[in-house]
LUMKOLNU-55607 format. One record per residue: residue in one letter; x, y negated, z negated of N, C-alpha, C in turn. Coordinates in Angstrom, 2 decimals. Atoms other than C-alpha are relative to their C-alpha. Layout:
{pt a, {X, Y, Z}, {X, Y, Z}, {X, Y, Z}};
...
END
This chain:
{pt m, {-0.13, -0.49, -1.36}, {35.34, -8.98, 0.07}, {0.08, 1.53, 0.09}};
{pt p, {-0.06, -1.46, -0.09}, {36.18, -5.31, -0.69}, {-1.37, 0.66, -0.06}};
{pt a, {1.34, -0.59, 0.09}, {32.55, -4.61, -1.64}, {-0.72, -0.11, 1.34}};
{pt v, {0.63, 0.20, -1.30}, {31.40, -6.01, 1.71}, {0.55, 1.00, 1.01}};
{pt t, {-0.57, -0.94, -0.96}, {33.83, -3.88, 3.70}, {-0.34, 1.45, -0.38}};
{pt r, {0.41, -1.33, 0.44}, {33.01, -0.80, 1.59}, {-1.43, 0.27, 0.46}};
{pt e, {1.38, -0.10, -0.45}, {29.34, -1.44, 2.37}, {-0.06, 0.26, 1.51}};
{pt r, {-0.07, -0.23, -1.46}, {30.16, -1.67, 6.10}, {0.43, 1.42, 0.29}};
{pt g, {-0.45, -1.37, -0.18}, {31.99, 1.62, 5.79}, {-1.11, 1.01, -0.25}};
{pt l, {1.10, -0.91, 0.30}, {29.01, 3.33, 4.18}, {-1.10, -0.08, 1.04}};
{pt e, {0.99, 0.14, -1.07}, {26.62, 1.91, 6.75}, {0.46, 0.76, 1.24}};
{pt a, {-0.55, -0.70, -1.17}, {28.91, 3.24, 9.49}, {-0.04, 1.51, -0.21}};
{pt a, {0.06, -1.44, 0.29}, {29.10, 6.65, 7.77}, {-1.41, 0.54, 0.23}};
{pt v, {1.39, -0.44, -0.16}, {25.31, 6.92, 7.67}, {-0.40, -0.07, 1.47}};
{pt e, {0.29, 0.09, -1.44}, {25.08, 5.75, 11.28}, {0.60, 1.20, 0.74}};
{pt l, {-0.62, -1.18, -0.63}, {27.53, 8.49, 12.33}, {-0.80, 1.26, -0.32}};
{pt l, {0.79, -1.17, 0.39}, {25.59, 11.09, 10.36}, {-1.33, 0.06, 0.75}};
{pt g, {1.32, 0.04, -0.62}, {22.30, 9.98, 11.88}, {0.01, 0.05, 1.51}};
{pt t, {-0.05, -0.02, -1.47}, {23.49, 9.74, 15.47}, {0.81, 1.16, 0.56}};
{pt e, {-0.87, -1.04, -0.53}, {26.19, 12.38, 15.80}, {0.10, 1.23, -0.88}};
{pt g, {0.02, -1.17, 0.87}, {25.67, 14.73, 12.87}, {1.13, 0.04, -1.01}};
{pt v, {-0.93, -0.12, 1.12}, {27.64, 15.86, 9.85}, {1.42, 0.25, 0.47}};
{pt r, {-1.35, -0.32, -0.46}, {30.59, 17.18, 11.83}, {0.75, -1.23, 0.53}};
{pt a, {-0.64, 1.23, -0.52}, {31.24, 13.70, 13.25}, {0.56, -0.88, -1.10}};
{pt l, {-0.39, 0.86, 1.11}, {31.86, 12.27, 9.80}, {1.46, 0.24, -0.39}};
{pt t, {-1.39, 0.00, 0.42}, {35.56, 11.58, 9.36}, {0.35, -1.41, -0.46}};
{pt h, {-0.43, 1.32, 0.47}, {37.36, 8.75, 7.62}, {0.37, -0.89, 1.18}};
{pt a, {-0.46, 0.80, -1.15}, {38.95, 7.60, 10.89}, {-1.17, -0.49, 0.85}};
{pt r, {1.15, 0.41, -0.82}, {35.65, 7.57, 12.77}, {-0.84, -1.04, -0.72}};
{pt v, {0.75, 1.01, 0.77}, {33.95, 5.63, 9.96}, {0.72, -1.33, 0.11}};
{pt d, {-0.77, 1.25, -0.11}, {36.77, 3.05, 9.98}, {-0.20, -0.63, 1.37}};
{pt d, {0.16, 0.50, -1.37}, {36.51, 2.74, 13.75}, {-1.40, -0.56, 0.22}};
{pt r, {1.38, 0.43, -0.20}, {32.71, 2.48, 13.77}, {-0.30, -1.29, -0.76}};
{pt a, {0.25, 1.19, 0.82}, {32.75, -0.14, 10.99}, {0.91, -1.16, 0.35}};
{pt g, {-0.94, 1.06, -0.33}, {35.57, -2.13, 12.57}, {0.94, -0.32, -1.15}};
{pt l, {-0.88, 0.17, 1.15}, {37.75, -1.61, 9.51}, {1.41, 0.45, 0.34}};
{pt p, {-1.37, -0.46, -0.23}, {41.52, -1.22, 9.38}, {0.12, 1.50, -0.31}};
{pt p, {-0.18, -1.43, 0.27}, {42.63, 2.43, 9.55}, {0.39, 0.24, -1.46}};
{pt g, {-0.29, -0.35, 1.38}, {42.71, 4.02, 6.13}, {-0.93, -0.64, -1.02}};
{pt s, {0.88, 0.69, 0.94}, {40.06, 1.74, 4.60}, {-0.95, 0.96, -0.70}};
{pt t, {0.99, -0.91, 0.58}, {37.45, 4.44, 4.09}, {0.66, 1.00, -0.95}};
{pt s, {-0.66, -0.97, 0.87}, {39.96, 6.89, 2.65}, {0.52, -0.64, -1.29}};
{pt n, {-0.34, 0.67, 1.25}, {40.95, 4.26, 0.08}, {-1.16, 0.05, -0.99}};
{pt w, {1.18, -0.04, 0.87}, {37.38, 4.28, -1.29}, {-0.44, 1.43, -0.27}};
{pt f, {0.46, -1.38, 0.10}, {36.61, 7.94, -0.66}, {1.15, 0.90, 0.43}};
{pt r, {-1.25, -0.73, -0.26}, {39.76, 10.07, -0.93}, {-0.20, 1.27, 0.82}};
{pt t, {0.24, -1.26, -0.70}, {38.18, 13.25, 0.43}, {-1.27, -0.12, 0.84}};
{pt r, {1.23, -0.03, -0.80}, {35.52, 14.10, 2.97}, {-1.20, 0.23, -0.92}};
{pt r, {1.06, -0.27, 0.97}, {33.45, 15.43, 0.08}, {-0.42, -1.29, -0.71}};
{pt a, {0.31, 1.28, 0.64}, {33.69, 12.05, -1.65}, {-0.73, -0.93, 0.97}};
{pt l, {0.67, 0.82, -1.02}, {32.68, 10.33, 1.61}, {-1.45, 0.47, 0.18}};
{pt l, {1.37, -0.52, -0.08}, {29.64, 12.62, 1.90}, {-0.80, -0.46, -1.22}};
{pt g, {0.66, 0.46, 1.22}, {28.78, 11.77, -1.71}, {-0.34, -1.47, 0.06}};
{pt g, {0.27, 1.43, -0.15}, {29.07, 8.06, -0.96}, {-1.16, -0.25, 0.93}};
{pt a, {1.11, 0.15, -0.95}, {26.73, 8.41, 2.02}, {-1.32, 0.41, -0.64}};
{pt v, {1.21, -0.46, 0.69}, {24.21, 10.37, -0.08}, {-0.50, -1.08, -0.95}};
{pt d, {0.39, 1.05, 0.95}, {24.22, 7.71, -2.79}, {-0.53, -1.23, 0.72}};
{pt w, {0.40, 1.18, -0.76}, {23.95, 4.91, -0.21}, {-1.42, 0.17, 0.55}};
{pt i, {1.35, -0.25, -0.53}, {20.90, 6.50, 1.43}, {-1.03, -0.06, -1.12}};
{pt a, {0.95, -0.01, 1.11}, {19.19, 7.10, -1.91}, {-0.25, -1.42, -0.52}};
{pt e, {0.16, 1.39, 0.46}, {19.82, 3.50, -3.02}, {-0.84, -0.81, 0.97}};
{pt r, {0.76, 0.76, -1.00}, {18.48, 2.05, 0.24}, {-1.46, 0.41, 0.01}};
{pt e, {1.39, -0.45, -0.03}, {15.38, 4.22, 0.20}, {-0.76, -0.45, -1.24}};
{pt r, {0.66, 0.52, 1.21}, {14.61, 3.25, -3.39}, {-0.35, -1.47, 0.18}};
{pt a, {0.25, 1.43, -0.20}, {14.92, -0.40, -2.42}, {-1.08, -0.24, 1.06}};
{pt d, {0.96, 0.21, -1.10}, {12.92, -0.07, 0.81}, {-1.41, 0.47, -0.32}};
{pt f, {1.32, -0.56, 0.31}, {10.09, 1.97, -0.67}, {-0.30, -0.11, -1.48}};
{pt e, {0.23, 0.26, 1.42}, {9.94, 0.50, -4.16}, {-1.50, 0.00, -0.29}};
{pt p, {1.44, -0.09, 0.28}, {6.55, 1.53, -5.56}, {-0.60, -1.31, -0.54}};
{pt a, {0.54, 1.24, 0.59}, {6.15, -1.73, -7.50}, {-0.23, -1.07, 1.06}};
{pt a, {0.12, 1.01, -1.04}, {6.49, -3.71, -4.27}, {-1.13, 0.30, 0.99}};
{pt t, {1.07, -0.37, -0.92}, {3.66, -1.88, -2.49}, {-1.36, -0.33, -0.61}};
{pt t, {1.35, 0.27, 0.48}, {-0.01, -2.65, -2.73}, {-0.61, 1.28, -0.57}};
{pt a, {0.63, -1.15, 0.62}, {-2.17, -0.37, -4.83}, {-0.84, 0.75, 1.03}};
{pt i, {0.78, -0.87, -0.89}, {-3.66, 2.55, -2.93}, {-1.02, 0.71, -0.86}};
{pt t, {1.05, -0.60, 0.82}, {-7.00, 3.63, -4.32}, {-1.03, 0.78, 0.81}};
{pt g, {0.96, -0.72, -0.83}, {-8.84, 5.16, -1.37}, {0.69, 0.76, 1.12}};
{pt a, {-0.56, -0.83, -1.07}, {-8.31, 7.67, 1.42}, {0.46, -0.84, 1.19}};
{pt d, {-0.40, 0.84, -1.14}, {-8.23, 4.98, 4.13}, {1.32, -0.71, -0.27}};
{pt e, {-1.26, 0.67, 0.36}, {-5.48, 3.09, 2.28}, {1.16, 0.99, 0.00}};
{pt l, {-1.04, -1.03, 0.00}, {-3.52, 6.32, 1.82}, {0.41, 0.34, 1.43}};
{pt i, {-0.30, -0.27, -1.42}, {-3.79, 7.07, 5.54}, {0.85, -1.12, 0.58}};
{pt e, {-0.75, 1.15, -0.52}, {-2.59, 3.56, 6.39}, {1.43, -0.02, -0.57}};
{pt g, {-1.31, 0.01, 0.62}, {0.27, 3.78, 3.90}, {0.92, 1.08, 0.54}};
{pt l, {-0.82, -1.09, -0.54}, {1.49, 7.16, 5.13}, {0.40, -0.27, 1.45}};
{pt c, {-0.32, 0.32, -1.39}, {1.28, 6.04, 8.75}, {1.07, -1.10, 0.07}};
{pt a, {-0.98, 1.09, 0.00}, {3.20, 2.83, 7.99}, {1.37, 0.51, -0.42}};
{pt m, {-1.28, -0.55, 0.44}, {5.88, 4.75, 6.11}, {0.63, 0.86, 1.10}};
{pt a, {-0.51, -0.84, -1.08}, {6.22, 7.26, 8.94}, {0.54, -0.86, 1.16}};
{pt e, {-0.48, 0.90, -1.06}, {6.55, 4.42, 11.45}, {1.37, -0.58, -0.36}};
{pt l, {-1.30, 0.52, 0.44}, {9.38, 2.91, 9.40}, {1.08, 1.07, 0.06}};
{pt q, {-0.99, -1.08, 0.07}, {11.13, 6.25, 8.89}, {0.43, 0.48, 1.38}};
{pt t, {-0.35, -0.46, -1.35}, {11.03, 7.07, 12.61}, {0.28, -1.16, 0.95}};
{pt g, {-0.29, 1.19, -0.80}, {11.47, 3.51, 13.87}, {1.23, -0.70, -0.55}};
{pt r, {-1.07, 0.83, 0.55}, {13.53, 0.96, 12.00}, {1.06, 0.81, -0.78}};
{pt f, {-0.92, -0.79, 0.81}, {15.07, 3.58, 9.67}, {0.26, 1.39, 0.57}};
{pt a, {-0.14, -1.33, -0.61}, {15.26, 6.49, 12.15}, {1.39, 0.59, -0.18}};
{pt t, {-1.36, -0.52, 0.14}, {19.04, 6.81, 12.01}, {0.24, 0.46, -1.43}};
{pt r, {-0.15, -0.38, 1.41}, {18.98, 6.86, 8.22}, {-0.80, 1.26, -0.32}};
{pt t, {0.82, -1.19, 0.23}, {16.16, 9.43, 8.24}, {0.70, 1.23, 0.56}};
{pt r, {-0.75, -1.13, -0.59}, {18.15, 11.68, 10.61}, {1.20, 0.36, -0.88}};
{pt a, {-1.15, -0.25, 0.87}, {21.19, 11.27, 8.36}, {-0.44, 0.72, -1.27}};
{pt r, {0.52, -0.65, 1.22}, {19.12, 12.23, 5.29}, {-0.32, 1.46, 0.26}};
{pt y, {0.31, -1.39, -0.33}, {17.80, 15.36, 6.99}, {1.27, 0.80, 0.23}};
{pt a, {-1.27, -0.70, -0.24}, {21.31, 16.29, 8.17}, {0.70, 0.31, -1.31}};
{pt l, {-0.63, -0.22, 1.31}, {22.62, 15.86, 4.63}, {-0.76, 1.03, -0.82}};
{pt f, {0.78, -1.00, 0.72}, {19.75, 17.85, 3.12}, {0.40, 1.40, 0.45}};
{pt l, {-0.38, -1.31, -0.53}, {20.66, 20.74, 5.41}, {1.43, 0.37, -0.36}};
{pt e, {-1.42, -0.24, 0.27}, {24.41, 20.42, 4.95}, {0.26, 0.27, -1.48}};
{pt l, {-0.28, -0.06, 1.43}, {24.24, 20.05, 1.17}, {-0.98, 0.88, -0.78}};
{pt a, {1.01, -0.83, 0.66}, {21.45, 22.53, 0.44}, {0.62, 0.91, -1.06}};
{pt g, {-0.65, -0.89, 0.95}, {23.90, 24.82, -1.33}, {0.97, -0.69, -0.94}};
{pt d, {-0.94, 0.75, 0.83}, {25.83, 22.06, -3.08}, {-0.79, -0.79, -1.05}};
{pt p, {0.82, 0.65, 1.01}, {24.06, 21.19, -6.33}, {0.47, -1.41, -0.36}};
{pt e, {-0.54, 1.30, 0.43}, {26.36, 18.28, -7.15}, {-0.23, -1.09, 1.06}};
{pt l, {0.12, 1.04, -1.02}, {26.45, 16.38, -3.85}, {-1.44, -0.24, 0.44}};
{pt g, {1.38, 0.16, -0.42}, {22.82, 17.03, -2.99}, {-0.92, -0.59, -1.06}};
{pt e, {0.84, 0.46, 1.11}, {21.55, 15.88, -6.39}, {-0.64, -1.37, 0.22}};
{pt p, {0.67, 1.30, -0.20}, {20.98, 12.18, -5.53}, {-1.16, 0.06, 1.00}};
{pt l, {1.10, -0.12, -0.96}, {18.87, 13.16, -2.51}, {-1.18, 0.74, -0.61}};
{pt r, {1.09, -0.74, 0.64}, {16.89, 15.71, -4.49}, {-0.69, -0.84, -1.07}};
{pt r, {0.57, 0.87, 1.03}, {16.40, 13.26, -7.36}, {-0.90, -1.06, 0.64}};
{pt q, {0.79, 0.99, -0.73}, {15.18, 10.63, -4.89}, {-1.31, 0.63, 0.50}};
{pt r, {1.18, -0.71, -0.49}, {12.79, 13.18, -3.40}, {-1.00, 0.23, -1.14}};
{pt h, {0.89, -0.24, 1.14}, {11.40, 14.05, -6.85}, {-0.65, -1.30, -0.48}};
{pt e, {0.58, 1.29, 0.37}, {10.89, 10.36, -7.69}, {-1.12, -0.36, 0.97}};
{pt f, {1.02, 0.29, -1.00}, {9.00, 9.94, -4.44}, {-1.22, 0.91, -0.18}};
{pt e, {1.12, -0.92, 0.25}, {6.90, 13.04, -5.21}, {-0.86, -0.48, -1.18}};
{pt r, {0.77, 0.49, 1.16}, {5.92, 11.62, -8.63}, {-0.80, -1.24, 0.37}};
{pt w, {0.70, 1.19, -0.45}, {5.01, 8.29, -7.03}, {-1.20, 0.39, 0.86}};
{pt m, {1.08, -0.44, -0.88}, {2.95, 10.04, -4.36}, {-1.09, 0.71, -0.80}};
{pt e, {0.99, -0.69, 0.84}, {1.25, 12.19, -7.00}, {-0.89, -1.01, -0.72}};
{pt r, {0.81, 1.04, 0.65}, {0.13, 9.03, -8.85}, {-1.00, -0.60, 1.00}};
{pt i, {0.90, 0.53, -1.03}, {-1.34, 7.74, -5.59}, {-1.12, 1.00, 0.27}};
{pt v, {1.00, -1.05, -0.26}, {-3.11, 11.05, -4.94}, {-1.05, 0.01, -1.12}};
{pt v, {0.93, 0.06, 1.13}, {-4.65, 10.85, -8.43}, {-0.88, -1.24, 0.13}};
{pt a, {0.76, 1.25, -0.13}, {-5.71, 7.21, -7.85}, {-1.04, 0.09, 1.12}};
{pt v, {0.93, -0.16, -1.12}, {-7.36, 8.21, -4.58}, {-1.14, 0.95, -0.40}};
{pt g, {1.05, -0.91, 0.45}, {-9.33, 10.88, -6.45}, {0.08, 1.38, 0.61}};
{pt i, {-0.17, -1.32, -0.60}, {-7.92, 13.94, -4.71}, {0.23, 1.01, -1.13}};
{pt s, {-0.14, -1.01, 1.04}, {-8.30, 17.06, -6.85}, {1.29, 0.79, 0.20}};
{pt d, {-1.25, -0.78, -0.01}, {-5.34, 19.29, -7.69}, {1.16, -0.82, 0.56}};
{pt p, {-0.97, 0.94, -0.55}, {-2.81, 16.47, -7.28}, {1.38, 0.57, 0.33}};
{pt v, {-1.34, -0.53, -0.28}, {0.38, 18.54, -7.42}, {0.03, 0.73, 1.35}};
{pt p, {-0.03, -0.64, -1.32}, {-0.43, 20.89, -4.53}, {-0.41, -0.95, 1.13}};
{pt a, {0.41, 0.97, -1.03}, {-2.14, 18.04, -2.65}, {1.19, -0.88, 0.39}};
{pt t, {-1.19, 0.83, -0.27}, {1.00, 15.91, -2.98}, {1.00, 0.78, 0.84}};
{pt r, {-0.94, -0.83, -0.76}, {3.20, 18.74, -1.77}, {-0.47, 0.22, 1.43}};
{pt t, {0.56, -0.18, -1.34}, {0.87, 19.32, 1.16}, {0.20, -1.25, 0.84}};
{pt l, {-0.16, 1.25, -0.76}, {0.92, 15.66, 2.20}, {1.47, -0.27, 0.33}};
{pt m, {-1.42, 0.24, -0.25}, {4.69, 15.45, 1.85}, {0.54, 0.97, 1.04}};
{pt a, {-0.42, -0.97, -1.01}, {5.22, 18.64, 3.86}, {-0.52, -0.41, 1.37}};
{pt l, {0.57, 0.49, -1.25}, {2.89, 17.28, 6.53}, {0.81, -1.17, 0.54}};
{pt a, {-0.77, 1.17, -0.42}, {4.77, 13.98, 6.62}, {1.40, 0.41, 0.46}};
{pt d, {-1.33, -0.46, -0.41}, {8.16, 15.73, 6.76}, {-0.04, 0.66, 1.37}};
{pt g, {0.12, -0.66, -1.30}, {7.01, 17.90, 9.64}, {-0.23, -0.99, 1.13}};
{pt l, {0.27, 1.01, -1.02}, {5.65, 14.93, 11.54}, {1.24, -0.85, 0.28}};
{pt l, {-1.22, 0.79, -0.19}, {8.82, 12.90, 10.95}, {1.03, 0.79, 0.79}};
{pt l, {-0.99, -0.82, -0.70}, {11.07, 15.73, 12.05}, {-0.39, 0.21, 1.46}};
{pt h, {0.48, -0.20, -1.37}, {8.93, 16.40, 15.12}, {0.21, -1.28, 0.83}};
{pt r, {-0.13, 1.27, -0.72}, {8.94, 12.73, 16.08}, {1.47, -0.35, 0.24}};
{pt l, {-1.42, 0.32, -0.13}, {12.69, 12.37, 15.51}, {0.75, 0.93, 0.94}};
{pt t, {-0.75, -0.99, -0.78}, {13.65, 15.49, 17.45}, {-0.66, 0.42, 1.31}};
{pt v, {0.68, -0.58, -1.15}, {10.99, 16.57, 19.93}, {-0.83, -1.00, 0.78}};
{pt d, {0.99, 0.86, -0.65}, {8.38, 13.92, 20.65}, {-0.02, -1.39, -0.63}};
{pt p, {-0.07, 1.34, 0.60}, {9.33, 10.30, 19.87}, {-1.30, -0.80, 0.10}};
{pt g, {1.24, 0.73, -0.18}, {5.94, 9.11, 21.10}, {-1.20, 0.62, -0.70}};
{pt l, {1.08, -0.70, 0.68}, {3.90, 11.45, 18.91}, {-0.88, -0.96, -0.79}};
{pt d, {0.96, 0.77, 0.79}, {0.75, 9.81, 17.55}, {-0.25, 0.79, -1.27}};
{pt i, {0.08, -0.72, 1.27}, {0.95, 10.83, 13.91}, {-1.30, -0.23, -0.75}};
{pt r, {1.20, 0.36, 0.73}, {-2.26, 9.18, 12.78}, {-1.04, 1.12, -0.05}};
{pt p, {1.04, -1.03, 0.10}, {-4.67, 12.01, 13.72}, {0.35, 1.11, -1.00}};
{pt a, {-0.39, -1.06, 0.94}, {-2.68, 14.61, 11.75}, {-0.05, -0.50, -1.44}};
{pt i, {0.04, 0.55, 1.36}, {-2.28, 12.35, 8.72}, {-1.44, -0.21, -0.44}};
{pt e, {1.40, 0.24, 0.36}, {-5.93, 11.36, 8.80}, {-0.72, 1.31, -0.31}};
{pt r, {0.65, -1.30, 0.23}, {-7.08, 14.96, 9.08}, {0.48, 0.61, -1.33}};
{pt g, {-0.53, -0.55, 1.25}, {-4.77, 16.04, 6.23}, {-0.55, -0.71, -1.23}};
{pt v, {0.49, 0.76, 1.15}, {-5.81, 13.25, 3.86}, {-1.49, 0.26, -0.19}};
{pt r, {1.45, -0.19, 0.12}, {-9.51, 13.65, 4.61}, {-0.34, 1.41, -0.48}};
{pt a, {0.25, -1.38, 0.45}, {-9.37, 17.44, 4.16}, {0.30, 0.14, -1.49}};
{pt l, {-0.33, -0.08, 1.43}, {-7.67, 17.06, 0.78}, {-0.97, -0.83, -0.84}};
{pt a, {0.90, 0.88, 0.75}, {-10.00, 14.24, -0.28}, {-1.39, 0.61, -0.16}};
{pt t, {1.34, -0.58, 0.08}, {-13.11, 16.33, 0.36}, {0.01, 1.39, -0.61}};
{pt s, {-0.03, -1.36, 0.55}, {-11.91, 19.60, -1.13}, {-0.15, 0.01, -1.50}};
END
Protein backbone atom coordinates (compact mmCIF):
# COMPACT_ATOMS: atom_id res chain seq x y z
CA UNK A 1 0.00 0.00 0.00
CA UNK A 2 2.78 2.55 0.72
CA UNK A 3 4.08 2.23 -2.86
CA UNK A 4 0.60 3.00 -4.20
CA UNK A 5 0.21 6.10 -2.05
CA UNK A 6 3.77 7.24 -2.85
CA UNK A 7 2.89 6.87 -6.54
CA UNK A 8 -0.26 8.97 -6.00
CA UNK A 9 1.89 11.58 -4.32
CA UNK A 10 4.32 11.72 -7.24
CA UNK A 11 1.48 11.91 -9.75
CA UNK A 12 0.01 14.80 -7.76
CA UNK A 13 3.42 16.52 -7.60
CA UNK A 14 3.80 16.34 -11.38
CA UNK A 15 0.22 17.54 -11.84
CA UNK A 16 0.94 20.56 -9.62
CA UNK A 17 4.14 21.30 -11.53
CA UNK A 18 2.37 21.03 -14.86
CA UNK A 19 -0.69 23.07 -13.95
CA UNK A 20 0.54 25.62 -11.42
CA UNK A 21 4.31 25.71 -11.83
CA UNK A 22 7.33 24.98 -9.69
CA UNK A 23 6.44 27.48 -6.97
CA UNK A 24 3.20 25.60 -6.26
CA UNK A 25 5.08 22.46 -5.30
CA UNK A 26 4.89 21.97 -1.54
CA UNK A 27 4.52 18.83 0.52
CA UNK A 28 1.17 20.00 1.91
CA UNK A 29 -0.24 20.81 -1.53
CA UNK A 30 0.90 17.44 -2.90
CA UNK A 31 -0.76 15.63 0.04
CA UNK A 32 -3.95 17.61 -0.51
CA UNK A 33 -3.99 17.08 -4.28
CA UNK A 34 -3.34 13.33 -3.89
CA UNK A 35 -5.90 12.93 -1.11
CA UNK A 36 -3.21 11.71 1.28
CA UNK A 37 -3.00 12.28 5.03
CA UNK A 38 -0.99 15.39 5.94
CA UNK A 39 2.70 14.63 6.20
CA UNK A 40 2.64 11.67 3.80
CA UNK A 41 4.76 13.29 1.11
CA UNK A 42 7.30 14.62 3.61
CA UNK A 43 7.74 11.07 4.93
CA UNK A 44 8.97 9.96 1.48
CA UNK A 45 10.68 13.19 0.48
CA UNK A 46 12.07 15.01 3.53
CA UNK A 47 12.95 18.22 1.70
CA UNK A 48 11.51 20.17 -1.20
CA UNK A 49 14.69 19.34 -3.10
CA UNK A 50 14.04 15.62 -2.55
CA UNK A 51 10.44 16.11 -3.74
CA UNK A 52 11.68 17.84 -6.89
CA UNK A 53 14.09 14.94 -7.43
CA UNK A 54 11.25 12.45 -7.00
CA UNK A 55 9.16 14.30 -9.59
CA UNK A 56 12.10 14.39 -12.03
CA UNK A 57 12.67 10.65 -11.68
CA UNK A 58 8.93 9.93 -12.01
CA UNK A 59 8.68 11.91 -15.25
CA UNK A 60 11.78 10.25 -16.72
CA UNK A 61 10.48 6.77 -15.83
CA UNK A 62 7.05 7.43 -17.35
CA UNK A 63 8.49 8.87 -20.54
CA UNK A 64 10.81 5.89 -20.97
CA UNK A 65 7.82 3.58 -20.55
CA UNK A 66 5.51 5.59 -22.82
CA UNK A 67 8.01 6.09 -25.62
CA UNK A 68 9.93 2.83 -25.42
CA UNK A 69 11.78 2.51 -28.74
CA UNK A 70 11.39 -1.27 -28.81
CA UNK A 71 7.60 -0.90 -28.63
CA UNK A 72 7.38 1.37 -31.69
CA UNK A 73 7.24 0.29 -35.29
CA UNK A 74 10.36 0.67 -37.38
CA UNK A 75 10.64 4.00 -39.16
CA UNK A 76 12.51 3.75 -42.43
CA UNK A 77 11.13 6.56 -44.57
CA UNK A 78 10.39 10.27 -44.40
CA UNK A 79 6.61 9.74 -44.40
CA UNK A 80 6.85 7.38 -41.41
CA UNK A 81 9.09 9.85 -39.59
CA UNK A 82 6.58 12.65 -40.19
CA UNK A 83 3.76 10.45 -38.89
CA UNK A 84 5.78 9.40 -35.86
CA UNK A 85 6.78 12.94 -34.91
CA UNK A 86 3.22 14.17 -35.34
CA UNK A 87 1.84 11.33 -33.22
CA UNK A 88 4.40 11.98 -30.50
CA UNK A 89 3.63 15.70 -30.50
CA UNK A 90 -0.09 14.95 -30.23
CA UNK A 91 0.55 12.77 -27.18
CA UNK A 92 2.90 15.29 -25.56
CA UNK A 93 0.42 18.16 -26.00
CA UNK A 94 -2.73 16.10 -25.48
CA UNK A 95 -2.84 13.13 -23.16
CA UNK A 96 0.55 13.97 -21.57
CA UNK A 97 0.29 17.79 -21.73
CA UNK A 98 0.47 18.29 -17.97
CA UNK A 99 3.54 16.07 -17.72
CA UNK A 100 5.16 17.88 -20.66
CA UNK A 101 4.54 21.26 -18.98
CA UNK A 102 6.00 19.87 -15.75
CA UNK A 103 9.09 18.62 -17.62
CA UNK A 104 9.66 22.02 -19.23
CA UNK A 105 9.15 23.78 -15.87
CA UNK A 106 11.67 21.44 -14.26
CA UNK A 107 14.18 21.88 -17.10
CA UNK A 108 14.06 25.63 -16.52
CA UNK A 109 14.10 25.43 -12.74
CA UNK A 110 16.90 22.87 -12.58
CA UNK A 111 19.07 24.17 -15.42
CA UNK A 112 21.78 25.16 -12.96
CA UNK A 113 21.46 22.08 -10.76
CA UNK A 114 23.59 19.30 -12.23
CA UNK A 115 22.42 16.68 -9.73
CA UNK A 116 18.64 17.14 -9.81
CA UNK A 117 18.47 17.85 -13.52
CA UNK A 118 20.54 14.80 -14.46
CA UNK A 119 17.65 12.31 -14.90
CA UNK A 120 15.89 14.70 -17.29
CA UNK A 121 19.08 15.39 -19.24
CA UNK A 122 19.92 11.68 -19.37
CA UNK A 123 16.41 10.94 -20.66
CA UNK A 124 16.83 13.66 -23.28
CA UNK A 125 20.16 12.17 -24.42
CA UNK A 126 18.63 8.68 -24.69
CA UNK A 127 15.85 10.12 -26.81
CA UNK A 128 18.39 11.95 -28.99
CA UNK A 129 20.31 8.70 -29.62
CA UNK A 130 17.06 6.91 -30.48
CA UNK A 131 16.05 9.71 -32.84
CA UNK A 132 19.50 9.71 -34.43
CA UNK A 133 19.13 5.99 -35.24
CA UNK A 134 15.80 6.78 -36.90
CA UNK A 135 17.32 9.65 -38.88
CA UNK A 136 20.05 7.27 -40.12
CA UNK A 137 17.44 4.62 -41.04
CA UNK A 138 15.48 7.22 -43.00
CA UNK A 139 18.64 8.06 -44.94
CA UNK A 140 19.04 11.67 -43.83
CA UNK A 141 22.63 12.85 -44.19
CA UNK A 142 24.54 14.39 -41.29
CA UNK A 143 22.43 12.60 -38.66
CA UNK A 144 23.68 14.46 -35.58
CA UNK A 145 22.80 17.98 -36.73
CA UNK A 146 19.65 16.68 -38.44
CA UNK A 147 18.53 15.05 -35.19
CA UNK A 148 19.18 18.23 -33.23
CA UNK A 149 17.27 20.23 -35.82
CA UNK A 150 14.24 17.93 -35.67
CA UNK A 151 14.26 17.88 -31.87
CA UNK A 152 14.56 21.67 -31.66
CA UNK A 153 11.68 21.98 -34.13
CA UNK A 154 9.57 19.56 -32.10
CA UNK A 155 10.39 21.34 -28.82
CA UNK A 156 9.43 24.68 -30.31
CA UNK A 157 6.17 23.33 -31.66
CA UNK A 158 5.33 21.63 -28.36
CA UNK A 159 6.07 24.74 -26.35
CA UNK A 160 4.08 26.92 -28.75
CA UNK A 161 1.12 24.56 -28.64
CA UNK A 162 1.22 24.26 -24.85
CA UNK A 163 1.51 27.99 -24.20
CA UNK A 164 0.27 30.10 -27.10
CA UNK A 165 -1.81 28.18 -29.62
CA UNK A 166 -3.39 24.90 -28.44
CA UNK A 167 -4.97 24.39 -31.85
CA UNK A 168 -1.75 24.78 -33.82
CA UNK A 169 -1.54 22.38 -36.77
CA UNK A 170 1.98 21.05 -36.33
CA UNK A 171 2.00 18.77 -39.35
CA UNK A 172 3.04 21.39 -41.97
CA UNK A 173 6.10 22.46 -39.96
CA UNK A 174 7.15 18.89 -39.20
CA UNK A 175 6.62 17.82 -42.80
CA UNK A 176 8.60 20.77 -44.14
CA UNK A 177 11.44 20.14 -41.67
CA UNK A 178 11.70 16.41 -42.38
CA UNK A 179 11.47 16.85 -46.14
CA UNK A 180 14.09 19.62 -46.15
CA UNK A 181 16.50 17.45 -44.17
CA UNK A 182 15.74 14.36 -46.26
CA UNK A 183 16.59 16.14 -49.52
CA UNK A 184 19.70 17.98 -48.37
